[in-house]
N, C-alpha and C positions, 0 to 999 in steps of 0.2 A: 504494499501499500502508499500511495505515493505521503512524503510529508509534510505536504499542502493538500489541504483540505477545506470545501468549500466552507464552513464553519469558519474558517480561519478570515475569508476574505470578508465574510461578512462583517466579521467582527472590525477588523481595519477598515472597513467603507463608515462604520460607528465613529472610530475613534480620530479619519481624519476628514469624516464631513462637514463642514463649514468652515474647514483650513485651506483646503485646495479647492480649487475651486472648479464647478461641478461645468467642465468645456461641453459647448455645443456642437450636435451634430447640423453641416451645413451642405446642403444642398446647392449644387450649381448646374441649372439647364443644358449649359454649353457641353460642360466636363461629362454629363452624363448621357448627353449624345454619343459625343466621341467612343464612348466604352461602351455604350450598345447595353447599357443597363441602369435600373433603379438606384444611383449612386449617391450617398452622403459621406461628408468627411466625418470624423469623430477630429477637433480641431484642437488637439493637446499641444500646439504649437502655443496655443494661450492660455496657456495653462499657468502656475506659477513657477518662477525660475525658467520657462518656454519652454519646458516640455515635461512628460510622464513621470520621470524620474524624482519627481516629488511626493512623488504619494508612496514608492516603498521609503526612501528612506525618513520621508518622516513618521510612518508608522514603527519603522526601525527605531527612529533616534528617540519616540514617544515611549517604547519598552527600554530602551536602558534611560532614559529618563523616571521612569518609574519605578523602577531600579536601582538609582540612585548612585549610577554613573557617571562620573563627571565630566567626559567627553569622548567626543567621536573619533573615527580615522579609517581614511576608505583609500584608495585606489581609483582613481576613473581617467577617461579623456576628456572628461567636461563636463556634461551634462550631469552625471551623479554627481560632481565634487561637488558641483553648484547648488544641489540639490541638502544635498547631508552640510553643505556648509549654513544655510538655509535653517535648516530644519534646529540646526545645533546653535544657531543665534536665537531662532522663538524661545530655545528650552535655557538659556543662556548659559550653554554648553561652551565646550572648547571644542574646538576641529584642525584636524593636520588633514589637507589632501595631499596624495601623491599624486604627480602628473604625465606625462608624457613631454620629452623635451620639444616637440612638434605641436603643443597643447593650443589649441584655437584660443588666440588672444583674450577673443571675448571671452570666455566659457572660463579662464583663468579671472581675469578682471573682474565677473561676475561671485566667482566664490572668496575671491577678497575682499569686495565688498561687504560680504555677509562677515568679515572679519577672521577666516579660516588663515590657517597659514599652511602654506601653498610648496611642496616641496618638487622641483623638478628630476625626473629619471626616467631613464631611457626611452622606449616607441614602442615596449609589449607591453602587454595588460597583466601577463604573470611578472613580471618584473616588476608591476606598478603592486599589485597585491601580497607578491612576496613582500616587500619596502614596507607596507601597510600593517599586514601581520607584525613584524617586525619591534613596528614601533609599538602597537598595543601591548605589545609582548613585554617591552622598555620602560610602558609610559603607563600603560593601566589604561587609556584609554580604549572604548571596543569596539572594537571592527564592525565594520560597518561592507558585506559584500554588495559588488556592485548589481550581481544578478542574482548567485550561487546562496538564496538563503533564502526559507520559508517566508520568516516575517517580512522581505521585500518585493517576493516575489505576490505575495498576498496583498500588499498596498498598491504593487501595480493590476492585480485583478480588480480591482475594483473598477477601471475600466468598462472593461465586463459588463458587472450590474449594472451601471451606466447605457451602457447603449442598448441592451433586454429591456429597461425601464425605457428611455425613449424612443426607442424603433422596435415595439413587441413582434412585429411581424419581421426583422432580420432573416437573412435568410443565409448570408454571407459576410464574413467577417475577414479580412486583410488585414494583415501585422507587420512590420518590418523585424526580422531577429537576429538580436546581434549575438548576446550571451546567453536568449532565450527567458530571462526572469520576466517580458512583457509577453511575449506571446505565452508561456506557462500560468501565468495569473491566469488571464484571458480565457485560455482555452481550460480554467480548471471549471472555472465560474460559468463560463456559457456553456460546456456541454454539464458542470450538472443541475444547471437548469430550463435548457435543450438543446440537449445530445443532436437535435437534426440541424442543428446552425451548423455549415462547414467550416471551418479554420482554416485558413491558409498563410502561412509561412514565408515572406519575402525576402531572399539577403541578396548581392551582390557578387556576383561573377565571379571578382577577385575576393571572395571571400564564404564559401560557399561550405562551412561547417556543416551546419544545420542538413543541410545539400547531403553530402559524403557520406555523415553519419550514417541519412535510410538506406544511401545509395547500397554502403558497404553493410549495413546490420549493428555499428557497431560505433563507440564515441572518437569521432576524429579529431585529431589536434594536427591543425594544418600549422606548415613549416614556414608561411608566412602569407600576406594581404596584398591587396591592392587595389585599392578603392580610392572615389572622393568623398564616400558614405564614411567619414571616420566613427562615427556610432555604432558600426556594425563591423567593424574589423576585427573583432574579435575571435582568438587563434582557435576557438574550440565553445561549445554549450558546456554547461556545469553540472559537477555532479547530480544534482538537484534539481535541472531545467531536463536533462536531457532523457529522462526515463519519461515525465509530462510530454514532451514535443512527440516523442512516440508511440505514444498512447491515444492522447488527445488530437493532435494537430493533422488535418485529413490530408494537407499536401503540400510540400516543402519547396520553390518554385527560384529561379534565376531572373535578375535583371542586369541588364549592364548600365555601364556610367553615363552612357550618353541615352540611353532612356531614363535616368533617373534626372540629367540635366534638363531632357524636355519635358519632365515631368514639375521642377522647380518654375519655370518659364512661364508654361499652363497654369500653375497657381498663384504666380505671380500676373499674370494678363489678365485671366480671365476671371480669376476669385480673388483680386487683390489681396491673396494669403503667401506670407513669407514663412519657407518651409527649410530647414537644414537638407541637406540628400539625405540623410537616413532618414527623412521625416515622409520624403517624396517618392519614397522605392516603393508605398505600396500603390498609390495611383501609377506610377510606372509601368506596374504590372496592367492592372486593370484597363489602362489603354491599348491594351494588346487587343482587345475582347475574347481573354479565353475562352472556352467551353464551358468551365467552371461559374463563372459567374456573370454569363451574358444573359437577361433578360431577368436578373435575377435582381432583389433588393441586395443591395451588397456597401457595407460600410468599410469603408478602408481607413486606416487609424492612422494620423497624421500626427506622428510620434513627438516630433519636436523643431523648433525654429531658429535655433539660435547661430547663425552664421556672420563671422564678421565681414567686413565691408569687402575688405580687399579681395578673399575666395570669391562672396557672390562675384562681386564685380568681371574676375575672371573668370568663371562657369559664364555668367551671359556674354564675355565678347567671345567663350571658345565656342556659344551658341550660335546655329547661324538665325536668322531672320523667319526663315520661311519652316519654321517647325512652330510655330506660332499658331 
């Protein structure tokens, strides 16, 4: 039996309700026509700290606070770190965030603005997580995993609860896959209440850890990743998330960086919505008009909107106007 239970997601919802935003489901006829489905966007780019990560981070930090913890530490490419820093600030706790050397300046500044001590190290998620665990052991700060933690996963799963309440007739939910915490939480919530709803995970071609794991029938650890979607560059799913993905997620699909760029541009031009590459990956898949979603009531989770202006300008410059 999974360590993550539907009851934990219900409890997480009660814990974070009123603190995190109830993000809207946004309909856009133009994008729906292009995708040939009844499409709505779950706008987690409008969430506190600019991404879904605040849900799991706040749920876990609240539990640390309840247990009289003095502070928290994590390793993160950016969004999770900013969310942990925000949650720690809310509870007046210390926070220490280990980020990659090439971390997004916008995400680093966000963490610092919430009072976090930020440390740069390496370029892989495992380096950051190992360092954060070392700091936890040396200082007594509570380690908060970016995805491989049932309490974090439960917080992310509250998105699934919201979708079911906002659109009871939903048939397909499309979710980006990094370390698997988001899709594990959503799939647990949705399948626990509506097992008929199809859950589809989307990864970049340059970071296919869940896709390869499914193809090979075991947890795969990639040697490297290469994609503009920095939030999805994790080398592997977690030991906690992998079994849930295998058991509850109906399909794992891949999109390339050009498709992600086009989706970002379409969100800007057709919806006036800013999404980071990781957040736009779901729309990139839906725009292919795949049989899995055609003519179905589909929710694409836009997981975040944190992208620095320089990177955004580079992406816009590298994409042609006729893509719109």
